[in-house]
N, C-alpha and C positions, 0 to 999 in steps of 0.2 A: 740784388741777386749778383752772384759771381759769374763772370764769364771772361775769357781771354780778350786782351786788347786787339790782337790780330792773330789769324790762323793761317797756316800755309795752305791747307786744303779745306774747302768748305764742307765736304762730305767725306767721312771715313768709311772704310769697308766694315761690314759687320764682323765682330769677333766671335770666336767659339763660345758657346753658352754653357758647356758642361762644367759645373762648379767643382766636381771631383778632380778634374785634371788641371785646374787653375793653380793649385798649390797655396802656400801660405805667404803672407807678406814678409819680405826680407828687409824692407825699408820702412821706417816710420812705425816700428812695432814696440817702441819703448817710450815711456813718458820722459820728455826731454826738457820742456820749458816750465810746466806747472808742477803742482803737487799731486793732483788727481787727474785721471784721464778716462775717456770713454773709448773702449776697445771693441772692434767688430769681431764677432764670432762666426759669421757666415759671409759669403760672397754675394755681392749684388752691385748694381749701378745706382748711385745716389745722385739725384738731380740737384741743380743749384737751388731750386725752391725748397727742397727738403733740408739742405745745409743751412739756408738762411732762416728757416722756421726754427730749427734746433738752436742756432746761435742766438736768436731773439729770446727763446725760452730761457736759455742759460743766463743771458745778460739780465733779464728781468728778475730771475730768481736770486741771483747773486747780489744785486743792488749796486751801490756805488763803489764798494771796496774790492769786489772781485775782478780778476783779470781773466780773459778768455783767449785761448789760441785755437784757431781752426787749422787742423793739420792736413786737410784734404782740399784739393782744388779741382773744380769741374772743367777739364780741358778737352773732353771728347764730345764732338757734336753728334746729335742724333736727329734723324729725319723722320717725317711722317707724311703720308699722303692724305689728302682731304677725304672727308666723309663721302661715301657713295661714288668713289672714283673707280672706273673699271681697271682691270689688271693691265699691266703693260704701261707704256708711255713714260718710262723713267722711274727714278727712285723716290722722289718727293723732296719737299723743301726742308732745310734745317729748322728744327723747332726749338732747340735749346742745347744745353751742355750738361754732361754727366761726369761723375768721377767714378772710376772703376775701383771698387773696394774689395780687397782680399781678406780672408780671416787673419786676425792678428794685428790689423792696422789700427793705430790710435787716431780717432776722428777729431776729438776735442780735448783740450786740457784747460784746467782752471787752477787758480792760485789766489791767495789773499783772503780766504774765508775758512771757516771751520769745516771739519770733516762732514758733519751732519748737513750743512748748507750745500757743500759741494756735491754730496751724494744725492740730495734732493734735486738739485739742478740737472745733474747728469742723467738721473733716472727719467726726468721729464723729457730731456732731449732725446734719450734713447727710444722713447715712444714715437717720436716723429720720424725715425729712421726706418728704412725698409730692411735693415739687417738686424740680426740678434746682437745684443751688446752686453758688455759687463763693465763695471767700474774698477779701475786699477789705480794703485798708489805708486808713487815714485819709490824706488828702492834705494 
């Protein structure tokens, strides 16, 4: 699983949740390293477990010859209170890390395989993600 080596603050404040006001991705919205990419069409938070599951599916589908780039990194901590804990008494302990994904962000890139193989791998990876995705080609 991905997580930062060190963080300045253990707990972050909750961000606004309205996806209509969050806008489109201005960074990381083009295929830069590989030939094919998996692009997000909706906004959500992607956990480190979801990123790792998608990466494993891509690597397994591509085999020895494909190369994979992960273009998102989970650097935002999220907290959760225990089950059946009464209201109050603080925020809860950090549970893991998430990556904020905006529409238009390229999540994964692949190279070194045919278009059919890359499409198959990225479709499988898109099923593991909480966002709607599409496959894009390098221009």
